[in-house]
C-alpha angles and dihedrals in degrees: 000000000000118000112213124217131182130217109205091189097056097083089226115121115254094242090053091048088056090048091050093048093052090048092050092048089050092048092049096046093246089122120040135186109291096026116129124233118222111280116255088252093052093048093048091050093046097045103028091230135133116277090231087064091058093043090051092053093046091048090052092050089046089051089053089052094243099115139016129211118227107197112239093006108062142251118304135193113253102172139028134221098202121119141181091293093070090094090062093054097082096056092041092048090052090050091048092051089052089050090050091051089051090049091052092047088053087058101255117148123215096268091051091048092050091047092050093048096045093047091049091046094051093045092048091047091050091050091050090054091053094047 
């Protein structure tokens, strides 16, 4: 089961953070068809947020056809976002963990690591679009 977390500094609304986390879990194969999402009550207790925030996220995911609510039972995954690239995730994750360890040894904190990664990602993506 997925465990939600919220980043109050991200500037992204809490409901959208939940939606993004479910999509990422579906894309990475962490969640599969038939898996149950945390109940609204569980998510509210874990995150200390309003139940309507969780309900809004679940409704959006349901509208996208990714989950389905079963009244009195819970919300379950009905579709996946994984593709053929899933097999490459393991080796890439290992390389990324090694890179993160090197970045920390170089003295970078989490915010600096994220800034470096996102800047490099955007630059590389922009260069690929030009090529």
